[in-house]
N, C-alpha and C positions, 0 to 999 in steps of 0.2 A: 293381263299385261295392263301396266300400268299408263301407258303413253296416250292413249285415247283419253283415260280416265282423268287425266291432268292438264289435258291442253288448256283448259279453263283458267288455270293459276298459273300455266308457264305462256301461254299466248293469248291472253284476254283481249276482246273486242271494245269490251267496255268496263268502268272500274266505278264501283259507288265507295265512298269515305265515309264510314259512320263516324262521328263524333268531330268532323271536320271543325273547326273553330278559327277565330279570328285573334284568339289568344297567343300571342307570339311564342310565350314558354310552353305551350301543350303540346302534345305528340301528335292529336288530329291537325293541327297546324303546320306542323313540320311536313307531315306526309303529304297533305294536300298541295302546300307547295312545291314539293319535290316532285310531284307528278306535274304541276304546269309547268315549274321551270326546265324540267327535263324534255319537255315536248311530248308527251307520250300521245300516239297516233290516234287514239281514241277517246271517246265521250269520258271524261270525270265528271262524277257527281257528287256533291257534298251531301249528306244527310246528317241532320242536326236539328231538332223541333225547335231549339234554341234561337237559332239564327233564319233570317230572310237572305242572307247573303255572306257568303265566304269568298275573300278576296277579289270581289266582283262578278261573281256567278252567283246564280240562283242556287237556294239551299234548298232542299226537301225535307218537309217533316218525316218522310216515311219512304220506304222502298217503292211501295206501291203509286206513288206521285210519278214517278219517273216513266216518261215515255222511251220505249223500246227496252231491249232486252240487257240485261248486266251480267257480267260473266263472272266478275271478282269482286267479293266483298272485303273491303279493309276495315277491321274494327278497332277503336280506339277509346273504347267508352268502359266507363268503369265495371269490374267484372260481374255485379250482380244484374246488369244490363244485358250482358251478351248471350244467355241463352235464349231469350226473346227477339233478339236480333236474327239469331240463326232460324230463329220459328220462320221468322218473318222471309228471309232468303229462301229457305224452302219452299214456301208459300209461291213465291215469285220465280222460281226455277233457277236460282242463284246455287251454283254446284262445287263453288269455291269459295274459301273465305281465309283471309290472315287475321288471327286473333292477336293484337300487340297486348292486350289488356294484361297485366298482373293481377295477382291475388288468387289465384286457383292453386289449389292443395298446397297450399304455404306450411301444412302442419297442423292447423286448426281445423276446428270441427265446420265453421263456415266454408271455407276453402275448400274441402274435401267435396261437400254438399254441392258448391259451385261448379266442382271438377265433374261430379256427375251429373250435373244437370247439364252442363255445356257436351260431354260425350253423347246422352242420351238425345240431346236435341239434333246433334250433329248427324247421330245414326239414322235416327226418326224421318230426318228430311234429306239423308243422302247428300249432305255438303262435307266434303273434304276440308280439312283443317289443317295450316300451318302456324305453329304455335301449341298455346298459348304462349304470354312474355318472351318474344322474339323481337328482333329488329326488322325482319322482314325481307324481301325479295327486290333483287335488280336483275332486269334483263334488257340489257345496253341496246342488243341488235333493234328492239321494239320502241327503244328511249324511257321505258319504264323503270320509276324509280320509287318504286312501293315500301321505301323505308324512311325511318325519320333520323337519318344518319346524313351528315356534313359532307360525306364524299359521295363521289361520283364515278362509278367503274366505267373504264374504258372498253370498249369493244374488243373481244377476240375470242381465242379458242377455249379457255380454261374455264371450268364450272368449280365453285367453291362451294361447298355444303358445310358448316358449322354450327356446333351447338352454343358457342358464345357469340353475340351480336357484337360484343367490345371486339373480339379478336377479329371478327368479320371486318369492321372499320379501318383497324390496325393493318388486315393484310392487303385491303381494298389501298388504303393511304402508300403504303409500301410500292405496290404495284404501279402506282399512277405515277411514282416517281422516277420507275424504270421503265417506263412504257410500255407495262404488260396488262392485255385484255381480256375481260372474261365474256363468257356466254351467257352465264348464271351465277349470281351470288345470292345464295339463300340460308338462311339463320332460321333454325326449325324451332329454338328455346326448348320449350318443355315437352315437345313432341308427343301431345296427346294423340293424334293421328297419323297423319304423315311423318314416318321416320326416315332416317337414311336409307333402309331398303326400297321405299315406295320412290324417294327422288331418285335413287342410283337406278332404278328400272328405267325411269323417265329419260334420264341423262344417257344410257346404253344406247339409246335410239336417237338421241337428239341430234342432228346434222349439225348444228351450229356447235357442238362439242368435240373438241379433239382430245383433251386430259380432264380429269377429274381429280380435285383437290379435298380432302375432307380432313377438317378439325374434329377431333372426337375426346369428349372429356368421360364418357361412361356409356355403355350399352345396356338397354333396357331389355329388347329381344334379339338373342344370338342367333337366333333362326332366321329372322327377317334381314338381320344385317349382314350376316353372311349371306344370303339366297341373294341380296341383292348387291352386295360387293362382288359375289362370281361370277354374276350375269355382266354386270359393267366391265369388268378385269377380262373377260373372253373378247372385246372387242376395241376398248380403248384405255391407256393407261392409267390407273388411278394410284394417286400419293396419299397416304395417311399420315396425319399428324397427332399425336397424342400426347392431353398434357395428365399428369398425377397419376393416380391408382385407383381401382377401385375400392369403395367402401368395405365392399364386402372381403375385400384381400386379405385381411388381418385373421386370419383363420387361426384356429390352436393346430399347432404342428404336432396332429396325434400319430400321424404316419411316416415313414421316413420319407417318403416324396412330397407328403405335405409340407415338410420342413423345408425342401427343396425348392418347391414350385412355389412363384410370387405370381400375383393377378398379370402383372406386366409380362412375364412370361410366357403365359397363357396366351395374352394379346396378340403378342409376338408370332407365336404357333398359328394363331389364326391367320394373320396376315401372309404369311406364309401358304397356306393352305388357298387361300384365296387369289393368290396369282398378283399380289399387289406389293407395292414397294413402300415401306416406312421412312420417314424423314423424321430429325431431329429439331430443326430451326427452321423459320420462314425462309431463310436463305435457301437451305436443302431444299425446300418443299418446290420453290419455283425454278430452282436448278434441276432436279428431278422432271420436273413436269415437261420441260421444255426441251429436256435432252432424248427424253422418252418419246414426246410427240415429234420431234424432229428428226433425229438421228434413225438411220437404219438399224433394226434389230440386230441385236448382238446374239450370236449363236452359243457363246461359251464364254469363258473369265479367260482366256490366255492373253496375256497384253505384250505387243512391243513397244520400247521405248527409243526413240529417236532424239538423240541429243549432241549439242556441240560443245558440251562440257560435264565432266565427270562428277562434281559435286550435284548438280540437280538432278543427275540419272540415279544416283545415290539416293538422293532424297526421294525420289518420285518410285523408287523400287521398294525403301521402308514403306512408304503412303500404302502401296500396293499390297506386300505382304501382311498389312496390319487389317487390312479389308480383306483378307481371305480370296485376294484375286491369284494367280498364277503368271509367272512370267512365261512366255512363249519359248519353247524350244525349237531354234531355227532349224530348219533343213539344211542338208549338205548343198543341195543346189542353191538355195537362198544366202547361205555363206560365202559359196563361189562368186554369185553374181557380186556380192558387197565387196569380195576380195579387189574383183576386179575393178570396181568403181571406186574405191575408197583407199587410201592412204595404207602404207603398209603398217602404220600404227594405230588403227582405228581398235576398238575395244576386242573384235572378235567374237563378241557375244551381245548377249541382249541383258543391258540396255546396250544399245548400239551407239557408242562414242563416235562421231564422223570428226571430232577436233575442232579445236578452237578458230582453225582457220577456212571452216566449211562454206564454200558457196551455194548460191540456188542450185547449181547441177549436182554437186555432192547431196544436198537432202532431197532430189527429186529421185536420183539414182536409188536412196535409201528408204524413201518412201514405196515406189515401188517395188523394190524387190521383199518388203516385209508384206504389202498388200496381196502377193502374188505367192506369198508362203501359206498352204493348207492348214498349217497349224498355229497360224495368226487369228484370233478372233477381232482385234481390236488394237488400235495403235494411237499411241500418243506423241506428237512431234514436240520437239522444244527447242527454245534457242534461248541464248544468253549474249545482248549485245555486245561482241567485242572489238578489238581494233579493227581486224580484217572481215567484221561481218556486215551483209548485207541485208537486214530483217525484211524489209517493203520485198526485195526479190526473190530470199528465200521463201517468203509466203506466196507469191507470185507462183513460183516454181513447184512448190508443194501442191497448190490447189491444181493444177496441171498434173502432176502425179496423180493425185487421188483421180481425176476422172469421174469416170461411172462406177467406181468400186461400192459394192454394197456392204462393204465391211465400216464400221463407225471408225472416224477418226477425230481425235480431239485435238486442240491445240495449246501451248502454252507458251508464249512469247513474253519472257520476265523483263522486266524493268517497266519503263513510263514513256517517256519524250519519243526515244529513237523506236519504239515499236510500236505506235500508236497506230500507224496507217496500216501495218501489216496484220494485226488485230481487227483493223476495220473491215480489212476485206474477207477476213475468214468468217466474220461475223454476215458480211454482205452476201457471201455464199452459202450461209448457212452451216459452217462448220462452228462448232461450240469452241470458244475460246476462253482461255481461263487464267488469271495472275501469277498461279504460283502451283509447283507440282502437287502440293495437297490437294486442292480444290480438284486439280483435274483427275489424279485417279479416283478421288470420293466419286465423282460424277460417273467414270467408266464403272467404278463400284456398284451404282446404281442401276446403270444396263446389266450388269453381270446378276445382280441380284433379281433384277425383274424376269431374267430368261430361266434363272433357276426357281422363282417362285411360279413362273407361267408354266413350267414341265411339272411341279405339283400340282397346279390348277388343272392339267388335264389326267389326274390320276383318279380314276372310278374303281375303287377295290370291287371285288366281286365276291362271290361265297368262295369258299374253301373247300368245294368238294372233290376236287381231287386230292385233297391230303386226308379225306375223310370227314362225313359230317359229324359235329357234336350232337351230344346230347342235351337239347336246348331244354326238351319238355322234363328231363331229370333233375337237369339243374334246377329249373323254376320250384320244380316238387321241396327241395332240398332247401332252398331259400327262404319258400314259404313255410316250410316247415318251422325252422329257426324264429323268423317275426312271428310266427302264431305263439310259440312259446317265449314272446317278449325279449328276445334275444337281439341284438345288434352285431356282437363279433361270433361268427362263427366258429365253430370248435373246429381242430386240427383236423379229424375225421371229416367233417362237412368240407372244409377247405380242400381236402385231399380229393374227395368226391367232385368238387367245382372243378378243380383243373383236370381230373381226369375226364369229366364231362367233354371237355375243349382239348383236349388230348396233349395237355401240358404235361412232360414227364416228370415223373418225383420217384427218389428211391424209396425201397419199400418202409414200411412202419408198423407197428403194432401199439396198442395202448397197454399200461399196466398200472395197476392199482394197488400193488403192493411188492417188496421185494422180491418174492418166488416168482411174481409174474412177470417183473422185470427178464430176470435171469432165464425163464421160459420163453419170451418173446426174443432175446438176444439168440438162444441157442436156435430158434426157427431160424432167424433172419441171417444168421451165419455174422461170425466177427471179423473185424473191429465194427462197432456200432456206436452211435451218441444217443445220450440219454437228453430229454428235454422237459420240463415242466409242464405238467398239462394244469391251467388256471384259467376260467372265465374273467378274470380280473387282471391279469398281467399281459399288456400289450406285447413288449418287447422282451425276450426272456433274458437276453444278455445283459438286459440291464438291471436286473435284481440277480445276475450268477446261478441263472437257472438252465444251464447248458452244460453237460459233460461231454466232450467229444473224444473220440478214439479210445474207446474201451475194449480192450484187445482179448481179456480171457475171462472165462465163465466167474473164476473167483472174486472178480472185482466189479462185478454187477450189482450185487445187494448192498455193497458198501458204498458203492457210486450212488445207487439211489437214496439210501438213507444219507448221505453227506448232502446232496442236491436238496432235499428237501428240506433239511436243517437249515441251510444256509438260506433259501427263498423263505422260509418262517421267520428267520432274523432281519432280513430286508424288508419282508412286506407282511406284517402278522396278520393284516386283517384280510389278506387273501383268501379267498377257496382255492385251496389246490387239490386235485381230485387224482395227482399220482404224476405219473410220465409219460411221453411218447417215446418208444425205443424204434431207433431209426438206423437203417443201415448206412454204414459210415461212406463217405466219398473218399476214393481212395485213388483217384486220379494225380498224377504226378504234374499234369500240363494245365490245370486249371486255371481257369480266370475270374475273380468273385463280378458279378454284377449285380445289377438290381433293374428291375422292371416293377414299374409302380401305378396308380390310378389313383386320381383324385377327382371328386365333382366339383367343379368350379363353379360359382352361385351364377356366374352368367353364361359361360359356353358348355356346362354340362361336363361329362366325363373326358379327360386329356390322360394321357399315355407319358408316363416319365421313363427314360433310360439313362443309365450311365454306371460307373463307378457303383460295385456294392462291399459288404461288409461293415463290420461295425462303425467304421469314422465317416460313411457318407456325409453327415451332417458337415465334416470338416473340408473333406475334398472337394464338396461341390459341384463334382463334376456330372452334370445331366443334359439331356436334351429334351424338349416337350413335343408332343404333337398330338394334333385332333386326329380323332378317329373317325371314320374307317380309316384303317391302312392297308396297302398293298405293300408288295416285295421293293418297289422302288422308294416309295414313302420311308419303309422299315430301314432300307439301307442308307438312305440320308440322313434318318434320325441316328443310326449308329454312327455316322461318319462326323456327326457334329460335337462329339464327346472326345475328350482328351482320351480315355481307355480306348478308343479306338486303335490307336497306335499299338496298342498292346493285344491286339486281337489278331494279327497276322503273325507270321514267322517272326521269333522275338528271342534272340541269344540263343538257349537249347533246347526253346519252346516249338514247337510244330504250330501252325495254323490251326484257328479254331475251326469246327465245322460251321461258316456261317451261315449256310443253308438252314440250319438247326434253329440259330438264333432269330434268323428273319422268321421264320414259320413261327418262333413262338410269340414274336410281337404282334405278327398277324393272329394269333390267336387268342392273345389278350383283349386285342382290337375287336374280333369276333364277341367275345364274352361280354364286353362292357357294351357293344351293342345290342346284344338280344338280354341282356338283364339289366335294367333299369335302376334296380334294387342296388346295387353293388355303388356305395359312397366312397372306399378306400378299399385299396389293395396294394400289398408290398410282396414280391415276390425278392426276398433278400437273405442268403446270396441264392443267384442263380448263375449256377458255375456251367460256364463252357470251356469246353475242350477240343480236342481233334477227332472226338467220337460222338457230340451231340452237346446237348445242354440239360441240366438236371437242376430242377427246382429245390432246394435243399430247405427252405424255411419259407412260409408264408402265412399271410393274415389278409382276413378279408372282412370288410364291414358294410353291413347292411342295412338298409332301411325301406319304410314304404313309399314308393314312389306316388306324387300326387294322384288323385281321383282323376278320371276323365280323359286320362292321357291315351293317344293311339301309339300304335308300335314308333318307334323312334323318335316320339316327341322330346326326348331326354337329349337329345344330341342336335349340335348346331350345325352337322354337315349329314344329311340326307344319306344313308347307305343306300348302294344299288340295290334296288327291290328284287332280289333274286325269286321271291316268290310269285313272280309273273313268268317266270321263264318256264315253257311247257313245249310238250312236243304232241302232234298228233298225225295222223296219216289221212289222205285224200284218196277216196273211193279207188284210184287207179293205185293204189298204194304208193305213193310218192311220200315221204317221210319229211315235213315240214315242222319247221324250229319257230315257238314264237318266244320273242324275249325283247325287253326294254333296251333301248339303241344306247351306244357308247361313243364316246368320242373318237375310237380308232376305226368305227363304222364310216367315218367322213368319206374315204373312196369309195365305199361300197354305196353309199347314200348319193354320191354324184352320180355313180354309174346307173344307179336306177332312175335317178329323173331324165338323164340324158336319155336312156332307154325308151322312156313313156313317149307314146305318140303324140302330136301336136295338140290333138283335141284333147287328151288326157291331162297335157301338162296346162294349156287353158283354164280346162274346168277347175284343177287344183289351186294354181296360183291366180287364177280371173285376168292373167295377161300373159302375153308371148313370151315364153321362158325357155330358153337353149339350155342352160345349165345354171347350176346354183352359184351364186357369187361367194366370195369369201366370209362374208359376214352372216348372208344366209345360213351357208352350211356350218357354221358355228353355232350359229343360232337351233339349227334343227337336231343338231348330234350332242352338243356339250350341254345337257340339260341340268335344271335343278330339280331332283327329284321330289322334293318337299312341294312344288306347287305345279308340275307340270310331268307328264310321261309319255313316251313315245314307242310304241309297239312296233317292232317290225317282224314280219314272216320272211323266214329264208329257207333256202333247200340248199342241196350239196351238188353243184355242177362238176362233176370230175374232182379234183380236190380242192375247190373253191366253194368260198360261203357264198351265194348270190340273193340279194334281195328281190322280194317278187312283192310286196305289201307293206304299208307302213298308215298305223293311225296315230292319233296325237290327241291329246287335252292340254291345255293351260288354264288353270283356274283364276278367275275376275277376283279382284279385291275384293274382300270379305268372305271368299273360298266356299260361297256357297253356290255357285255356277260355274259353269266351264266350258271356253270354247273348244270346240274338237274340229277334226279334218282326216280325212282319210282317202288314201290313193291304192288300186291294186294296178299292177303292172297288165296291160292289154293280153297279155297270153294269159294270163293266169285268172281270168275274171269268170264270174258263175262258176266256182268250184268249191263255194262254203270258205273261201280263207278270209272276205270281208267280214262275214258275219262272225267268225269266229275273233275276229280281231275286236270289232265292236261289241261284244258279248265281254269279253277280256277287259277292255279298255272301260266299260260302263262299272264292272266289277271293282276294278282299282280307283275309279273316281267314287263310287260308294264308299269305299273302306277310308277314303280320304274326309268324309264328310260333306261331298258335293251333291247338291240335291237335283241339280237341274243340268243337262247338256245341251248346249245349243251350237248352232253353226250355221254358215250360209251356203246356199247353192245356187248356183244360174239357172234362170228359168229355164232354158236351153237344155239343161244337163237332165234329160227325162229319167236316164238309167240310175243317176243316182236319187233322182227324189223317189223312185217307185223302189229303189234298196232302202232308203229311210223309210217307207211307208211301212215295209214289210217288220222293219224292227220296231215298230211302233211309235214311230217319231211323229209330230205333228208340224204342220207347216203351215206359212201364211207370208202373203208376199211383204216385203219389207217396205214399210212408211215412205222411207227418202230415196229409193232406187226400185222401178218395177222390175229392174232386170233380175233382181236378186230375192229369192224365196230363202225365209227365214223356218229351219227347222229345229224342233225341241222336244227333249224328253225329260220328265221326271222320273226320278231313280227312285 
């Protein structure tokens, strides 16, 4: 966990400024001056051997001259001097530094050497770095302005983390004018050490931070980024704004999927899986942050609109439709309530037009009716100042009608002078108020998007064991065989074998290397058949007229074979042609052509694309992108994001496709890319779907050697559910125990487990009196990032219920070499071997991740646990800072 390790950065008690200067145009002068002017509560020490004093304060020649500890070093000296300063910081136990200096890794050999020296010294000395080449850090609650900016952030609950220092200053300036405050403003610059992931870890648990804003230009480490993003988004709203595209995004469009997918599509898909919201402008950034932090969480996207004018209601409806929001369908009881309260000529639908002469009481009746309707997720109340309108009175009665409703309500009082007082009332009572229908519906769109993405965040795709396990070992052998032959494009037979290993259905096929073999193959398969050219040099067969469909008679096969090879030879004279693949022809009358593809994004790793298939996929450009691993919920969401999804149900004379088969195929493709890091590209096009199932009619797979030294799933941005640690064993009395990694849906069971522990067991586990887990604690304990943490639970079947009886977990520390662990076994299940089995498996899982030492803390009075640790080979030593705690540790 990053929290304690970054306290010296975010909560320093004393600061030293290297390069502090009297020269007004220097960065060191500005940083030191900002610290003094801001009124930082701790001592600030200038360090510069060229000066005796800086701004009236004694200036030190080196860090060792300073009396007392220093927590944070601010370094604004030429780049070649920084490594030596970091060495000095390490020797004086300074554990955090902000490097403002530029000149590292700027493309020349000296910059690269300095970068390597910087990182080496920081690593050797245990100093965490922000920067280099950054604006710095603001912590308004501490009056800490460790930047060279002219702006000063107001205190508040928003945290801003930005790759651009210039954008930091612009956002802080904009926010100050709008009286918006910050808990943290951090510019990460080149992010050689601390990156988004590390800082998000800290902000997730920071008590001052209510919402987190990110400005992103590019991602260096997708796994760390996604890990920190998902951790933070589970606890508080995160809003991201991104400029530009990845430089790596200009990939050659070799595959159909690659031609459709841009880097920004992938980034968007990543944000959805992380449970965060994306903004496009600075105004949207703050609007989304304030709305998500202050409003009640929305439970859907069904919006009701109350208005006293038809035109604005239509404008709001148009804006809602454009943002994929749904207008709520009012229940019969709600319609009856409205009929009783409103004039006969009201709109009798949603938008609810309560007419231009609407009184404050009419507003209250409409608002109460809508908020009481279970089919309404949110409410937009609109007013235009007309001749008989009382804007202030309507605002007051609307607020009274809202009362303590848990549904989000947004107000839109159009105009200026007459509605000013009403808007102020809404703001005073925490009801978001907007000047026009478009911005109001956009704001509700952020709420709905956050709800949708939070549902995605909760998804933890498990193994598809119930559908039949894939032949992973066989698939690896096929891929390695092709790579051993120095081939990257798998042959049609190898491609079929891979799809078969992962249980993705294809129609039968046989290779043929002569006209007579083609005839024999067709007779074996049965007519009609399709002929497709076999060539390692041809990526898309239809592009060279290398496909013949619907060959229905034996007399036609040999002629079709010869004609096909002749056409391809003219189109592609240099291609090596090995013959044809004779394939059973799809004869269904209800099929829809779809595409499922995979590309390996240079930042986020493998991504899955789904959309309309056929030969014109680049023209239709109907696709949705998802990051694996995916489960049924994610697969259905992916399908629903495409235009072709509308044609998958009953359509004209077509029956609906067998959706379950399509969903399972997407899950199988996800499983494939999880387990085969060698896959660089894959297209299944067309994937034919009808009422009987799905069939891959054509497919191609491109592979490559993965980088050496990678562990399982290192190629993925989101670590899959670690199914390899699912196991079962029996106790001596025959009781069957399941051991498995915890999942988000185990939250209720985990809460029940903690409630059932004895008071002593709770105290020993949490080192404080705990009756039950808080919502935040429950999230942290059940919604895990399997990349760096693991919780194994032991469960038994009691009746028809699964009951948790023990849990053990670890969380890797920064650097990934050590991990903190904890274990607790329910009182009634102790001394039965469950704890030992849990700890043994936990140690194996930690060792697989490269963790070299498990360490934990035990209360000195917990004799049973200390004895248990000793029996498992752990060493023990009193904690230096607290005699009541014993530190236990074991090298793995």
